[in-house]
C-alpha positions in Angstrom: -6.7 -1.2 20.7 -3.9 0.0 18.4 -3.2 -3.5 17.3 -6.8 -4.1 16.5 -7.1 -1.1 14.1 -4.0 -2.3 12.3 -5.4 -5.9 12.0 -8.7 -4.5 10.7 -6.9 -2.5 8.0 -4.9 -5.5 6.8 -8.1 -7.6 6.8 -9.9 -5.0 4.8 -7.1 -4.7 2.3 -7.0 -8.5 1.9 -10.8 -8.6 1.3 -10.6 -5.5 -0.9 -13.2 -4.0 1.4 -12.7 -0.2 1.0 -15.6 0.8 3.3 -14.1 -1.3 6.1 -10.7 0.2 5.4 -12.2 3.7 5.7 -13.3 2.9 9.2 -9.6 2.6 10.2 -8.5 6.1 9.3 -8.9 9.6 10.7 -10.5 12.0 8.3 -7.2 13.9 7.8 -4.9 10.8 7.7 -1.8 10.8 5.5 -0.1 7.8 3.9 3.4 8.4 2.7 4.5 5.8 0.1 8.1 6.2 -1.1 9.4 5.5 -4.5 8.6 6.2 -8.1 5.5 4.4 -9.1 1.9 5.1 -9.9 0.9 4.6 -6.3 3.8 6.4 -4.6 3.5 9.8 -3.0 1.8 11.5 -0.1 -1.8 10.6 0.0 -3.6 13.1 2.2 -7.1 12.3 3.5 -9.2 9.2 3.1 -10.4 9.9 -0.4 -6.7 10.3 -1.6 -5.7 7.2 0.3 -8.6 5.3 -1.3 -8.4 6.7 -4.9 -4.7 7.2 -5.4 -3.5 4.1 -3.5 -5.7 1.4 -2.2 -8.2 1.2 -5.0 -5.3 0.9 -7.5 -3.7 -2.2 -5.9 -6.0 -4.7 -7.5 -6.0 -3.3 -11.0 -2.3 -2.7 -11.2 -1.5 -6.1 -9.9 -4.1 -8.1 -11.8 -5.6 -8.9 -8.5 -2.5 -10.7 -7.3 -1.3 -8.3 -4.6 -1.2 -9.6 -1.1 0.0 -7.9 2.1 0.3 -10.5 4.8 0.6 -9.0 8.3 3.5 -10.8 10.0 3.9 -8.9 13.3 2.9 -5.8 15.1 5.0 -3.9 17.5 3.5 -1.2 19.8 5.7 1.5 21.2 4.9 4.7 23.1 4.6 6.8 19.9 4.3 4.4 17.0 2.9 1.1 15.9 5.0 -0.9 13.5 3.3 -3.3 11.2 5.7 -5.9 9.6 4.3 -7.3 6.4 5.2 -9.6 3.5 4.1 -8.1 0.2 3.7 -10.3 -2.8 2.2 -10.3 -6.2 2.7 -11.8 -9.7 1.4 -10.0 -12.8 2.4 -9.6 -16.4 5.9 -11.0 -15.9 6.5 -8.9 -12.8 7.0 -10.5 -9.4 6.9 -8.9 -6.0 8.3 -10.7 -2.9 9.5 -8.2 -0.3 9.2 -7.3 3.4 7.8 -4.0 4.4 7.4 -2.1 7.6 4.6 0.4 8.0 5.4 3.0 10.7 1.9 4.0 11.9 0.6 6.8 14.2 -2.7 6.1 15.8 -4.8 8.8 17.5 -8.0 8.1 19.3 -8.1 4.6 17.9 -7.8 5.7 14.3 -4.8 5.7 11.9 -3.6 9.2 11.4 -0.3 8.6 9.5 1.4 5.7 7.8 5.0 5.8 6.5 6.1 2.8 4.3 9.6 1.3 4.5 10.5 -1.6 2.2 13.3 -4.2 1.9 13.7 -3.6 -1.8 12.3 -0.2 -3.0 13.5 -0.8 -6.6 11.6 -4.1 -6.7 8.5 -2.4 -5.3 8.6 0.4 -7.9 9.2 -2.1 -10.7 6.2 -4.2 -9.7 3.8 -1.2 -9.6 5.2 0.4 -12.8 2.5 0.7 -15.5 3.3 -1.1 -18.7 4.9 1.2 -21.2 3.5 1.8 -24.7 6.8 2.9 -26.2 7.2 -0.3 -28.2 3.7 -0.1 -29.6 4.0 3.6 -30.4 7.3 3.0 -32.1 5.9 0.2 -34.3 2.8 2.1 -35.2 4.9 5.0 -36.5 7.1 2.8 -38.7 
């Protein structure tokens, strides 16, 4: 059952189906995304996971983001989802491996902790374009 909820989540993300993704999470779930980007941080509760993280993946990546589930390992306390994350948008390219350390309670995801092969590349891909160049040229 633990593998199934993880697979359903990855399928929902691939289809950009937020209602289906909602059915994978406990009401008080927490998603910890490390780094320094517009989507990083501790997203507490489904509405925060949806609004501060999942719903931003498409717009920030120009619809190019993909998280391919490569493998799932089930232990006594955790499920580990191994993924290949990719995207290509506005000259930024993402091609990394990630592991999501997942806690499942009563068939629902209660906590996710992301770990990535190249955190700097992840942050750079999700960075919002700066307007410093435009601001500078407008003030000249």
